[in-house]
Residue frames relative to the residue before (quaternion, step in Angstrom):
aa qw qx qy qz dx dy dz
M 1.0000 0.0000 0.0000 0.0000 0.00 0.00 0.00
T 0.6520 0.5040 -0.3034 0.4784 3.61 1.03 -0.78
K 0.6237 0.5363 -0.3374 0.4578 3.53 1.07 -0.72
K 0.6641 0.4937 -0.3219 0.4600 3.62 0.91 -0.90
L 0.6501 0.5021 -0.3491 0.4509 3.53 0.96 -0.73
C 0.5991 0.5614 -0.3428 0.4566 3.61 1.10 -0.73
E 0.6672 0.5083 -0.3042 0.4516 3.55 0.86 -1.08
G 0.6607 0.5103 -0.3309 0.4400 3.60 0.99 -0.95
E 0.6729 0.5063 -0.3143 0.4383 3.43 0.97 -0.84
A 0.5672 0.5588 -0.3529 0.4915 3.65 1.22 -0.61
V 0.6472 0.4962 -0.3273 0.4774 3.66 0.81 -0.91
H 0.6677 0.4976 -0.3011 0.4646 3.55 0.78 -1.07
H 0.6918 0.4686 -0.3005 0.4599 3.64 0.80 -0.76
G 0.6065 0.5257 -0.3638 0.4727 3.59 1.12 -0.70
R 0.6247 0.4827 -0.3601 0.4970 3.75 0.90 -0.76
R 0.6569 0.5082 -0.3486 0.4343 3.66 0.74 -0.88
R 0.6828 0.4890 -0.3282 0.4324 3.58 0.95 -0.84
R 0.6148 0.5062 -0.3485 0.4942 3.63 1.05 -0.72
S 0.6632 0.4402 -0.3483 0.4950 3.69 0.84 -0.66
D 0.6197 0.5137 -0.3779 0.4575 3.65 0.84 -0.59
L 0.6277 0.5264 -0.3628 0.4441 3.62 0.84 -0.64
F 0.6692 0.4742 -0.3198 0.4744 3.60 0.92 -0.66
E 0.6693 0.4960 -0.2946 0.4682 3.50 0.97 -1.04
S 0.6416 0.5127 -0.3564 0.4455 3.66 1.07 -0.44
L 0.5170 0.6282 -0.4498 0.3685 3.66 1.06 -0.26
P 0.4205 -0.6765 0.4980 0.3428 3.71 -0.85 0.77
D 0.6634 -0.5227 0.3881 0.3690 3.37 -1.35 0.52
E 0.6009 0.5734 -0.3595 0.4252 3.64 0.96 -0.77
I 0.6948 0.4807 -0.3022 0.4413 3.63 0.88 -0.71
V 0.6482 0.5096 -0.2870 0.4876 3.46 1.08 -0.80
I 0.6266 0.5337 -0.3166 0.4714 3.50 1.07 -0.68
S 0.6263 0.5580 -0.2898 0.4609 3.51 1.07 -0.89
I 0.6781 0.4806 -0.2955 0.4711 3.53 1.03 -0.84
L 0.6199 0.5411 -0.3025 0.4811 3.52 1.13 -0.89
C 0.5928 0.5384 -0.3514 0.4850 3.74 1.10 -0.79
K 0.7033 0.4633 -0.2968 0.4501 3.64 0.76 -0.83
L 0.6169 0.5077 -0.3298 0.5029 3.54 1.18 -0.69
S 0.6857 0.4814 -0.3075 0.4511 3.72 0.63 -0.88
S 0.6986 0.4502 -0.2835 0.4785 3.65 1.01 -0.71
T 0.7801 0.3180 -0.2142 0.4944 3.70 1.05 -0.26
S 0.4170 0.7082 -0.4936 0.2844 3.64 1.15 0.01
S 0.3423 -0.7477 0.5299 0.2076 3.63 -1.14 0.68
S 0.7850 0.0777 -0.1102 0.6046 3.56 1.31 0.20
P 0.6436 -0.5249 0.3727 0.4139 3.60 -1.19 0.39
S 0.6483 0.5477 -0.3343 0.4099 3.61 1.03 -0.83
D 0.5948 0.5840 -0.3747 0.4059 3.57 1.18 -0.50
F 0.7050 0.4464 -0.2470 0.4926 3.46 1.19 -0.85
V 0.6781 0.5157 -0.3061 0.4250 3.55 0.97 -0.76
T 0.5860 0.5915 -0.3518 0.4278 3.53 1.13 -0.75
V 0.6536 0.4689 -0.3186 0.5014 3.65 1.01 -0.71
L 0.6493 0.5164 -0.3608 0.4262 3.61 0.83 -0.49
L 0.6827 0.5168 -0.2749 0.4373 3.43 1.15 -0.60
T 0.4402 0.7534 -0.3887 0.2958 3.46 1.52 -0.02
C 0.7676 -0.1211 0.1633 0.6078 3.52 1.00 -1.04
K 0.6875 -0.5133 0.3418 0.3834 3.53 -1.28 0.50
R 0.6348 0.5224 -0.3445 0.4533 3.59 0.96 -0.85
L 0.7000 0.4294 -0.3094 0.4795 3.65 0.66 -0.96
N 0.6308 0.5297 -0.3735 0.4266 3.67 0.96 -0.49
K 0.6690 0.4761 -0.3072 0.4809 3.51 1.11 -0.72
L 0.7037 0.4381 -0.2773 0.4858 3.64 0.81 -1.00
G 0.5843 0.6211 -0.3777 0.3609 3.72 1.03 -0.44
V 0.7214 0.3596 -0.2027 0.5561 3.54 1.27 -0.47
H 0.2994 0.7495 -0.5236 0.2729 3.40 1.20 0.74
P 0.5739 -0.5987 0.3741 0.4150 3.77 -0.74 0.74
L 0.6594 0.5109 -0.3459 0.4296 3.69 0.86 -0.83
V 0.6577 0.4978 -0.3086 0.4737 3.67 1.07 -0.64
L 0.6820 0.4586 -0.2819 0.4951 3.62 0.95 -0.73
S 0.6324 0.5582 -0.3389 0.4166 3.50 0.95 -0.60
N 0.7173 0.4409 -0.2052 0.4989 3.50 1.28 -0.68
A 0.4507 0.7081 -0.4542 0.2987 3.60 1.34 0.05
C 0.4326 -0.6953 0.5255 0.2308 3.61 -0.93 1.00
S 0.7213 -0.4590 0.3403 0.3915 3.48 -1.42 0.20
E 0.6425 0.5438 -0.3008 0.4484 3.60 1.03 -0.72
T 0.5929 0.5450 -0.3288 0.4933 3.53 1.20 -0.76
L 0.7214 0.4237 -0.2181 0.5024 3.63 1.03 -0.74
A 0.5282 0.6936 -0.3967 0.2874 3.59 1.19 -0.25
V 0.0701 -0.8056 0.5881 -0.0168 3.50 0.34 1.38
R 0.4031 -0.6878 0.5501 0.2486 3.52 -1.22 0.74
A 0.5465 -0.6200 0.4323 0.3606 3.58 -1.01 0.66
K 0.6782 0.5159 -0.3135 0.4191 3.57 0.96 -0.89
N 0.6966 0.4032 -0.2464 0.5398 3.58 1.40 -0.33
W 0.3489 0.7508 -0.5099 0.2336 3.61 1.10 0.39
S 0.1357 0.7796 -0.5933 0.1478 3.56 -0.81 0.96
D 0.7034 -0.4510 0.3385 0.4326 3.50 -1.42 0.23
E 0.6300 0.5373 -0.3251 0.4569 3.60 1.09 -0.67
A 0.6420 0.5034 -0.3123 0.4867 3.64 1.01 -0.82
H 0.6149 0.5327 -0.3267 0.4810 3.59 1.12 -0.85
R 0.6911 0.4734 -0.3115 0.4485 3.56 0.78 -1.07
F 0.6290 0.5053 -0.3909 0.4431 3.73 0.87 -0.66
L 0.6455 0.5122 -0.3356 0.4564 3.72 0.90 -0.72
K 0.6481 0.5154 -0.3066 0.4694 3.48 1.09 -0.75
L 0.5933 0.5442 -0.3566 0.4740 3.55 1.10 -0.58
C 0.6497 0.5332 -0.2698 0.4700 3.50 0.95 -1.00
V 0.6432 0.5327 -0.2827 0.4719 3.57 1.08 -0.86
N 0.6747 0.4871 -0.2627 0.4885 3.49 1.00 -0.99
A 0.6668 0.4573 -0.3226 0.4921 3.63 1.23 -0.33
G 0.5928 -0.6319 0.3459 0.3600 3.58 1.17 0.12
N 0.4030 0.7290 -0.4780 0.2788 3.56 1.23 0.34
K 0.4158 -0.7320 0.4917 0.2223 3.64 -0.65 1.22
E 0.6264 0.5135 -0.3600 0.4630 3.69 0.99 -0.67
A 0.6406 0.5053 -0.3262 0.4773 3.59 1.04 -0.72
Y 0.5638 0.5747 -0.3652 0.4674 3.62 1.08 -0.77
Y 0.7207 0.4829 -0.2386 0.4363 3.52 0.67 -1.18
T 0.7335 0.4407 -0.2653 0.4442 3.57 0.65 -1.12
L 0.6788 0.4553 -0.3230 0.4771 3.65 0.84 -0.83
G 0.5871 0.5852 -0.3374 0.4461 3.55 1.19 -0.75
M 0.6602 0.4749 -0.3055 0.4953 3.66 0.87 -0.87
I 0.6853 0.4970 -0.3118 0.4315 3.61 0.81 -0.89
R 0.6812 0.4520 -0.2967 0.4937 3.56 0.98 -0.77
F 0.6466 0.5167 -0.3563 0.4336 3.65 0.85 -0.73
Y 0.8146 0.3311 -0.1165 0.4617 3.52 0.67 -1.19
C 0.7682 0.4004 -0.1814 0.4654 3.57 0.89 -0.94
L 0.7557 0.3191 -0.1841 0.5415 3.59 0.94 -0.97
Q 0.3475 -0.7815 0.4490 0.2586 3.59 1.29 -0.21
N 0.4035 0.6483 -0.4995 0.4091 3.48 1.16 0.85
R 0.1519 -0.8550 0.4883 0.0868 3.61 0.46 1.26
G 0.6657 0.5139 -0.3351 0.4248 3.56 0.70 -0.89
S 0.7163 0.4354 -0.2832 0.4660 3.69 0.71 -0.98
G 0.6318 0.5473 -0.3238 0.4433 3.56 1.04 -0.89
A 0.6867 0.4455 -0.3086 0.4845 3.63 0.85 -0.95
S 0.6351 0.5397 -0.3659 0.4142 3.64 0.93 -0.73
L 0.6785 0.4743 -0.3163 0.4634 3.63 1.01 -0.80
M 0.6254 0.5294 -0.3472 0.4561 3.59 1.06 -0.60
A 0.6381 0.5354 -0.3319 0.4428 3.56 1.18 -0.71
K 0.6193 0.5500 -0.3325 0.4509 3.50 1.20 -0.71
A 0.6085 0.5355 -0.3238 0.4880 3.57 1.21 -0.75
A 0.6706 0.5237 -0.2889 0.4388 3.53 1.01 -0.94
I 0.5750 0.5799 -0.3566 0.4538 3.59 1.19 -0.62
K 0.7058 0.4359 -0.2244 0.5114 3.48 1.10 -0.86
S 0.5115 -0.6885 0.3856 0.3400 3.61 1.22 0.51
H 0.2736 0.7391 -0.5464 0.2834 3.57 0.89 1.08
A 0.3845 -0.7863 0.4376 0.2059 3.59 -0.16 1.26
P 0.6726 0.4569 -0.3387 0.4734 3.68 0.75 -0.74
A 0.6313 0.5121 -0.3580 0.4594 3.67 0.95 -0.62
L 0.6575 0.5084 -0.3239 0.4520 3.56 0.96 -0.76
Y 0.6708 0.4977 -0.2874 0.4687 3.47 1.07 -0.71
S 0.6434 0.5116 -0.3279 0.4656 3.55 1.07 -0.69
L 0.6153 0.5271 -0.3328 0.4825 3.60 1.14 -0.67
A 0.6333 0.5360 -0.3355 0.4462 3.58 1.02 -0.82
L 0.6143 0.5373 -0.3274 0.4762 3.60 1.08 -0.82
I 0.6914 0.4648 -0.3110 0.4575 3.55 0.82 -0.98
Q 0.6097 0.5198 -0.3433 0.4902 3.73 1.09 -0.39
F 0.6725 0.5126 -0.2903 0.4479 3.50 0.96 -0.94
N 0.7710 0.3457 -0.1776 0.5045 3.56 0.89 -1.01
G 0.4131 -0.7038 0.4899 0.3068 3.66 1.10 -0.19
S 0.2065 0.8269 -0.5026 0.1450 3.64 1.13 0.62
G 0.7870 0.2544 -0.2432 0.5068 3.47 -1.01 1.04
G 0.7725 0.2784 -0.1977 0.5354 3.60 1.12 0.01
L 0.6533 -0.4687 0.3586 0.4742 3.58 -1.07 -0.57
K 0.7585 -0.4157 0.2885 0.4108 3.47 -1.36 0.29
N 0.6826 0.4994 -0.2659 0.4625 3.54 1.12 -1.00
D 0.5784 0.6186 -0.3783 0.3737 3.52 1.17 -0.27
K 0.4338 0.7169 -0.4593 0.2947 3.61 1.20 -0.11
D 0.0797 -0.7803 0.6196 0.0286 3.64 -1.01 0.70
L 0.2253 -0.8369 0.4890 0.0984 3.44 0.15 1.47
R 0.6470 0.5247 -0.3230 0.4492 3.63 0.87 -0.91
A 0.6554 0.4988 -0.3142 0.4722 3.58 0.96 -0.79
G 0.6623 0.5332 -0.2903 0.4391 3.53 1.09 -0.68
V 0.6090 0.5451 -0.3183 0.4802 3.37 1.23 -0.76
A 0.6535 0.5398 -0.2937 0.4418 3.55 0.99 -1.07
L 0.6827 0.4293 -0.3079 0.5048 3.62 0.83 -0.88
C 0.6577 0.5186 -0.3572 0.4133 3.65 0.86 -0.70
A 0.6018 0.5568 -0.3260 0.4707 3.56 1.22 -0.75
R 0.6834 0.5078 -0.2936 0.4347 3.58 0.88 -0.79
A 0.6828 0.4662 -0.2869 0.4838 3.42 1.05 -0.94
A 0.6033 0.5479 -0.3284 0.4775 3.62 1.21 -0.49
F 0.6054 0.5377 -0.3250 0.4885 3.52 1.11 -0.76
L 0.6923 0.4620 -0.2587 0.4902 3.66 1.05 -0.71
G 0.6508 -0.5862 0.2974 0.3798 3.57 1.21 0.03
H 0.4641 0.6901 -0.4519 0.3229 3.60 1.23 0.20
A 0.4519 -0.7393 0.4400 0.2357 3.60 -0.49 1.41
D 0.7114 0.4388 -0.3112 0.4523 3.58 0.78 -0.98
A 0.5499 0.5551 -0.3924 0.4854 3.71 1.09 -0.40
L 0.6454 0.4860 -0.3401 0.4813 3.60 0.79 -0.84
R 0.7065 0.4470 -0.3245 0.4425 3.68 0.69 -0.73
E 0.6214 0.5131 -0.3588 0.4710 3.59 1.05 -0.73
L 0.6525 0.5280 -0.3122 0.4449 3.56 0.90 -0.91
G 0.6412 0.5338 -0.3168 0.4512 3.55 0.91 -0.93
H 0.6748 0.4842 -0.3042 0.4666 3.60 0.92 -0.78
C 0.5900 0.5293 -0.3713 0.4836 3.60 1.10 -0.87
L 0.7077 0.4602 -0.3071 0.4394 3.72 0.70 -0.80
Q 0.6158 0.5515 -0.3377 0.4500 3.51 1.00 -0.68
D 0.8133 0.3065 -0.1286 0.4775 3.55 0.85 -1.07
G 0.3928 -0.7421 0.4363 0.3236 3.55 1.39 -0.03
Y 0.2697 0.7547 -0.5151 0.3039 3.48 1.10 1.06
G 0.8681 0.0173 -0.0118 0.4960 3.56 -0.41 1.18
V 0.7279 0.2177 -0.0941 0.6433 3.62 1.42 -0.15
Q 0.6233 -0.5345 0.4243 0.3819 3.46 -1.38 0.40
K 0.4992 -0.6912 0.4263 0.3021 3.63 -0.78 0.90
N 0.0773 0.7706 -0.6260 0.0910 3.52 -1.05 1.02
V 0.2347 -0.8302 0.4869 0.1364 3.58 0.37 1.23
E 0.6833 0.4964 -0.3124 0.4348 3.63 0.78 -1.00
E 0.6663 0.4833 -0.2943 0.4856 3.65 0.83 -0.91
G 0.6484 0.5364 -0.3086 0.4435 3.60 1.04 -0.68
R 0.6747 0.4294 -0.3151 0.5109 3.49 1.01 -0.75
R 0.6051 0.5509 -0.3950 0.4175 3.71 0.96 -0.43
L 0.6623 0.4872 -0.3119 0.4761 3.49 1.07 -0.80
L 0.6054 0.5447 -0.3499 0.4630 3.65 1.04 -0.62
V 0.6236 0.5014 -0.3269 0.5028 3.69 1.04 -0.84
Q 0.6802 0.5115 -0.2992 0.4315 3.55 0.90 -0.93
A 0.5955 0.5555 -0.3322 0.4759 3.64 1.15 -0.80
N 0.6663 0.4692 -0.3174 0.4849 3.56 0.81 -1.00
A 0.6617 0.4979 -0.3325 0.4513 3.75 0.79 -0.76
R 0.6495 0.5169 -0.3076 0.4651 3.58 1.03 -0.80
E 0.6329 0.4762 -0.3436 0.5046 3.65 0.90 -0.76
L 0.6625 0.4985 -0.3479 0.4376 3.70 0.81 -0.72
S 0.6253 0.5306 -0.3415 0.4591 3.51 1.10 -0.64
C 0.6149 0.5329 -0.3314 0.4775 3.50 1.09 -0.75
I 0.6799 0.4879 -0.3218 0.4428 3.62 0.76 -0.85
L 0.6768 0.4570 -0.3188 0.4810 3.57 0.91 -0.84
R 0.6096 0.5059 -0.3723 0.4835 3.67 0.98 -0.54
A 0.6947 0.4498 -0.3359 0.4497 3.67 0.79 -0.57
A 0.6498 0.5389 -0.3351 0.4185 3.46 1.11 -0.75
V 0.7734 0.2531 -0.1813 0.5521 3.65 0.99 -0.54
N 0.1911 0.7886 -0.5461 0.2082 3.62 1.16 0.69
T 0.7579 0.3783 -0.2394 0.4745 3.70 0.85 -0.77
S 0.5560 0.6058 -0.4067 0.3982 3.66 1.19 -0.08
S 0.5572 -0.6160 0.4073 0.3797 3.65 -1.17 0.36
S 0.5767 0.5758 -0.4250 0.3940 3.64 0.97 -0.33
P 0.3589 -0.7145 0.5238 0.2938 3.62 -0.86 0.70
V 0.3552 -0.7039 0.5840 0.1930 3.44 -1.40 0.56
P 0.4228 -0.7101 0.4765 0.3000 3.64 -0.66 1.00
L 0.3349 -0.7542 0.5410 0.1620 3.44 -1.10 0.85
E 0.6947 0.3775 -0.3064 0.5301 3.56 1.14 0.38
F 0.2664 -0.7322 0.6057 0.1615 3.52 -1.31 0.65
H 0.0272 -0.8117 0.5834 -0.0069 3.54 -0.70 1.04
S 0.4925 -0.6049 0.5299 0.3328 3.60 -1.04 0.56
Q 0.3590 -0.7435 0.5021 0.2572 3.45 -0.85 0.94
H 0.6961 0.4681 -0.2893 0.4610 3.71 1.05 -0.36
H 0.7978 -0.1371 0.0845 0.5810 3.68 0.92 -0.57
R 0.3509 -0.7094 0.5770 0.2020 3.54 -1.35 0.39
R 0.2018 -0.8119 0.5350 0.1182 3.54 -0.33 1.08
P 0.4529 -0.6869 0.4858 0.2951 3.59 -0.83 0.88
N 0.6157 -0.5152 0.4290 0.4141 3.53 -1.36 0.18
L 0.2983 -0.7691 0.5553 0.1057 3.59 -0.95 1.04
T 0.0945 -0.7526 0.6490 0.0590 3.52 -1.06 0.82
D 0.2595 -0.7862 0.5394 0.1539 3.51 -0.68 1.05
S 0.7297 -0.4263 0.2798 0.4555 3.61 -1.35 0.05
D 0.6883 0.4798 -0.3273 0.4346 3.60 1.06 -0.27
G 0.5561 -0.6286 0.3482 0.4176 3.62 1.39 0.15
Y 0.4672 0.6452 -0.4967 0.3446 3.73 1.09 0.16
L 0.3313 -0.7060 0.6063 0.1556 3.42 -1.22 0.92
W 0.1307 -0.7970 0.5810 0.1005 3.60 -0.50 1.06
P 0.5418 -0.6730 0.3980 0.3083 3.56 -1.05 0.65
S 0.3506 -0.7437 0.5109 0.2512 3.65 -0.86 0.69
D 0.7292 -0.4196 0.3310 0.4274 3.47 -1.35 -0.02
D 0.7516 0.4303 -0.2257 0.4460 3.61 1.02 -0.57
V 0.2666 0.7829 -0.5184 0.2173 3.52 1.32 0.53
R 0.4628 -0.7112 0.4652 0.2520 3.48 -0.85 1.02
L 0.3532 -0.6947 0.5906 0.2096 3.64 -1.11 0.77
S 0.3367 -0.7509 0.5358 0.1888 3.51 -0.43 1.30
E 0.5266 -0.6471 0.4625 0.3002 3.63 -1.12 0.87
N 0.6840 0.4674 -0.2548 0.4987 3.53 1.23 -0.73
D 0.5429 0.6293 -0.4119 0.3736 3.69 1.15 -0.16
R 0.2062 -0.7702 0.5912 0.1215 3.54 -0.77 1.04
C 0.2860 -0.7481 0.5735 0.1721 3.53 -0.84 1.14
N 0.2652 -0.7928 0.5177 0.1817 3.53 -0.63 0.96
S 0.1663 0.8022 -0.5209 0.2397 3.47 0.69 1.23
P 0.6079 -0.5626 0.3820 0.4098 3.61 -1.09 0.55
G 0.8048 0.3012 -0.2151 0.4641 3.55 -0.84 0.72
L 0.6515 0.4765 -0.3149 0.4994 3.54 1.32 -0.08
E 0.6305 -0.5755 0.3756 0.3609 3.52 -1.23 0.59
L 0.4140 -0.7136 0.5167 0.2288 3.55 -1.00 0.91
H 0.5769 -0.5393 0.4598 0.4061 3.58 -1.27 0.30
P 0.5546 -0.6326 0.4032 0.3600 3.62 -0.93 0.71
A 0.5861 0.5218 -0.4264 0.4499 3.69 1.11 -0.32
N 0.6797 0.4617 -0.3471 0.4520 3.66 0.83 -0.64
R 0.5568 0.5895 -0.3718 0.4519 3.62 1.22 -0.61
F 0.6831 0.5014 -0.2776 0.4528 3.44 0.93 -1.15
L 0.6351 0.5363 -0.3226 0.4526 3.57 0.92 -0.84
V 0.6650 0.4940 -0.3045 0.4701 3.63 0.80 -1.06
E 0.6960 0.4295 -0.3056 0.4875 3.76 0.82 -0.87
W 0.6400 0.5462 -0.3627 0.4006 3.58 0.82 -0.71
F 0.7281 0.4002 -0.2372 0.5034 3.65 0.81 -0.94
G 0.5590 0.5882 -0.3749 0.4483 3.55 1.28 -0.45
L 0.6904 0.4544 -0.2755 0.4909 3.59 1.08 -0.78
R 0.7439 0.3348 -0.1737 0.5517 3.58 1.14 -0.64
R 0.0907 -0.8333 0.5430 0.0509 3.70 0.34 1.16
S 0.7275 0.4737 -0.2436 0.4325 3.55 1.01 -0.76
G 0.0212 0.8271 -0.5525 0.1015 3.44 0.35 1.44
A 0.7356 -0.3332 0.3001 0.5077 3.53 -1.39 -0.32
P 0.5251 -0.6453 0.4498 0.3248 3.66 -0.98 0.93
G 0.8135 0.2834 -0.2156 0.4597 3.48 -1.06 0.90
L 0.6169 0.5229 -0.3151 0.4968 3.58 1.26 -0.26
R 0.1362 -0.8105 0.5681 0.0411 3.58 -0.89 1.04
L 0.4522 -0.6348 0.5511 0.2980 3.56 -1.40 0.39
C 0.5966 -0.5073 0.4557 0.4231 3.52 -1.27 0.46
S 0.4766 -0.7142 0.4530 0.2399 3.60 -0.96 0.95
Y 0.5465 0.5532 -0.4124 0.4746 3.60 1.22 -0.14
G 0.4439 -0.7622 0.4096 0.2328 3.59 -0.63 1.18
G 0.6870 0.4949 -0.2370 0.4764 3.50 1.29 -0.44
C 0.5891 0.5618 -0.3806 0.4387 3.61 1.25 0.26
G 0.1293 -0.8309 0.5281 0.1182 3.69 0.45 -1.11
R 0.5143 0.6501 -0.4550 0.3254 3.49 1.10 0.08
P 0.2334 -0.7839 0.5539 0.1557 3.67 -0.84 0.78
E 0.5440 -0.5647 0.4782 0.3957 3.53 -1.19 0.39
T 0.3396 -0.7457 0.5505 0.1601 3.53 -1.22 0.72
R 0.7362 0.0290 -0.1111 0.6669 3.54 1.52 0.08
R 0.7013 -0.4924 0.3268 0.3986 3.52 -1.30 0.43
N 0.8511 0.1067 -0.1104 0.5020 3.50 -1.19 0.85
E 0.2894 0.7688 -0.5293 0.2121 3.59 0.91 0.63
F 0.7194 0.4348 -0.2066 0.5008 3.55 0.95 -0.87
R 0.4138 -0.6845 0.5302 0.2812 3.61 -1.19 0.47
R 0.3930 -0.7187 0.5369 0.2016 3.51 -1.14 0.89
C 0.5803 -0.5232 0.4975 0.3769 3.54 -1.36 0.29
S 0.3444 -0.7675 0.5092 0.1820 3.58 -0.70 1.02
G 0.5715 0.5711 -0.3898 0.4419 3.53 1.32 -0.16
C 0.8393 0.1646 -0.0383 0.5168 3.67 0.78 -0.87
G 0.2794 -0.8059 0.4776 0.2107 3.46 1.30 -0.58
T 0.5879 0.5841 -0.3841 0.4070 3.62 1.16 0.27
V 0.7352 0.3394 -0.2038 0.5503 3.63 1.11 -0.17
N 0.1180 -0.8076 0.5745 0.0623 3.54 -1.16 0.61
Y 0.1875 -0.8097 0.5524 0.0638 3.58 -0.99 0.62
C 0.4163 -0.6889 0.5303 0.2663 3.63 -1.05 0.61
S 0.8225 0.0820 -0.0287 0.5621 3.64 1.11 -0.37
R 0.6533 -0.4774 0.3977 0.4326 3.52 -1.30 0.07
G 0.6836 0.5014 -0.3254 0.4187 3.55 0.88 -1.07
C 0.6066 0.4938 -0.3822 0.4921 3.78 0.91 -0.48
Q 0.6312 0.5489 -0.3445 0.4261 3.62 0.96 -0.70
A 0.6819 0.5158 -0.2457 0.4568 3.41 1.05 -0.99
H 0.6487 0.5190 -0.2799 0.4811 3.57 1.14 -0.85
D 0.6813 0.4923 -0.2645 0.4728 3.48 0.90 -1.02
W 0.6110 0.5797 -0.3175 0.4358 3.47 1.12 -0.79
R 0.6848 0.4835 -0.2311 0.4938 3.54 0.96 -1.00
V 0.6894 0.5188 -0.2857 0.4171 3.51 0.90 -0.87
H 0.8063 -0.2470 0.1381 0.5194 3.62 0.78 -0.95
H 0.5682 0.6317 -0.4208 0.3180 3.60 1.05 -0.30
K 0.5872 0.5982 -0.3760 0.3950 3.59 1.05 -0.44
V 0.6381 0.4750 -0.3180 0.5158 3.56 1.39 -0.34
E 0.7123 0.4743 -0.2454 0.4554 3.49 1.10 -0.71
C 0.5992 0.6287 -0.3707 0.3292 3.54 1.04 -0.70
A 0.0726 0.7873 -0.6109 0.0411 3.53 -0.94 0.79
P 0.6245 -0.5619 0.3781 0.3890 3.58 -1.04 0.70
M 0.5748 -0.6099 0.4196 0.3487 3.59 -1.03 0.81
E 0.6181 0.5423 -0.3800 0.4236 3.61 1.03 -0.79
E 0.6909 0.5050 -0.3291 0.3991 3.69 0.98 -0.71
W 0.7320 0.3829 -0.2968 0.4789 3.59 0.88 -0.55
M 0.5935 0.5002 -0.4020 0.4857 3.51 1.25 -0.12
G 0.5789 0.5453 -0.3877 0.4660 3.55 1.22 -0.47
H 0.6380 0.4864 -0.3582 0.4776 3.74 0.94 -0.64
A 0.6690 0.5164 -0.3138 0.4328 3.62 0.94 -0.83
I 0.7677 0.4034 -0.2219 0.4458 3.61 0.92 -0.58
D 0.3319 0.7597 -0.4756 0.2942 3.50 1.39 0.35
D 0.8199 0.1401 -0.1222 0.5415 3.53 -1.00 0.97
V 0.5962 0.5141 -0.3882 0.4790 3.63 1.12 0.51
D 0.5230 -0.6549 0.4422 0.3194 3.57 -0.84 0.96
E 0.5642 -0.6090 0.4392 0.3434 3.59 -1.09 0.60
E 0.5907 0.5574 -0.3634 0.4564 3.63 1.08 -0.72
E 0.6688 0.5279 -0.3265 0.4093 3.53 0.81 -1.03
V 0.6654 0.5398 -0.2695 0.4395 3.46 1.09 -0.99
G 0.6389 0.5375 -0.2955 0.4643 3.50 1.11 -0.88
D 0.7241 0.4580 -0.2627 0.4437 3.55 0.95 -0.74
D 0.7852 0.2855 -0.1416 0.5310 3.53 1.37 -0.38
D 0.2035 0.7983 -0.5196 0.2266 3.53 1.07 1.03
R 0.0409 0.8072 -0.5877 0.0362 3.49 -0.59 1.17
T 0.2598 0.7771 -0.5235 0.2335 3.54 1.09 0.71
V 0.3056 -0.7834 0.5175 0.1586 3.47 -0.88 0.92
E 0.3017 -0.7730 0.5057 0.2361 3.52 -0.58 1.05
I 0.1559 -0.7880 0.5951 0.0254 3.51 -0.91 1.08
E 0.4206 -0.6975 0.5393 0.2139 3.53 -1.08 1.01
E 0.2382 -0.7299 0.6186 0.1669 3.64 -0.80 1.03
V 0.2376 -0.7132 0.6516 0.1015 3.39 -1.35 0.94
E 0.3464 -0.7338 0.5499 0.1980 3.54 -0.82 1.05
G 0.7796 0.4050 -0.2990 0.3727 3.43 -1.40 0.49
D 0.4566 0.6797 -0.4470 0.3602 3.53 1.21 0.44
D 0.2515 -0.8229 0.4975 0.1103 3.56 -0.50 1.24
D 0.5723 0.6296 -0.3686 0.3745 3.59 1.24 -0.07
G 0.6537 -0.5832 0.3169 0.3635 3.57 1.19 0.26
M 0.7615 0.1910 -0.1086 0.6099 3.51 1.44 -0.03
H 0.3046 -0.7409 0.5704 0.1816 3.48 -1.23 0.35
V 0.1777 -0.7216 0.6554 0.1349 3.55 -1.36 0.58
């Protein structure tokens, strides 16, 4: 009996010793470990599960230093799981100065919760920290006049934001900027420079695809794209805009929104949110690219495909991605599907009820279609 008691005490003391070893660790070491965890977690559950282990981890897990280092996947809240607790967690990360939290919560508030001012303010804070997707999203808000009237568009501000995002390596911003230069949209027209940026955008997307394809291989993937023939210096035009050069560095944290690659958690949230809520405001449409999720904030905010008139996009980047994925197979001239629709209908009836939308064609689109 005495022997069993001694063995039980030994086991008890062994557990206590192991517990004492953890408790003896300084807070700085535990916080450092949690910072590494929050910056590399593949989902919020991976991070939250550790915090539920004990009171000490739960307390140190919400330390500002830990939350400020949380990566986008740690903050990737699902729309179906949206709750006050999830909102509170993102706000804690925002208060800690996490730029991914600024952007993610900003997108959710601006588009999903329709709190335009707060959402735009959070995205602006992320943009100040050189967050490329936030800069690009703000550029689209300026180009489309989102959250306001049609006359609220600020093309010059959109170009400036787009140029900064492109300089940081955002492929869609490069494409948008290239089209702006080609068409003289919000900036002085420069066809040659615009075409160069479009080629560079395609090369950058290809680089992202190749990097993702060999991500698990032992051979490293270069994080930069350099011209093999020459390296062009950064260009500044008469308006003071700084255009990206061929040797712009590809950020390791930049997500290339190319077909087959993982979307940013903010876009995944928008897609799921509006997928669960089919009944939106009447007359408002979603961007036709399935990986975007942005909705219109007013009627006819987005531009339609001038080839068929059946799809609409918030940006040139979404147009290019959707064209590659499936729209190039589905797109048919408007006259063709209108012709099918008016079979067996008298010409006079058609003339009295013509609802065809006139769409302005933009020259110089290398993606196979125009908006």
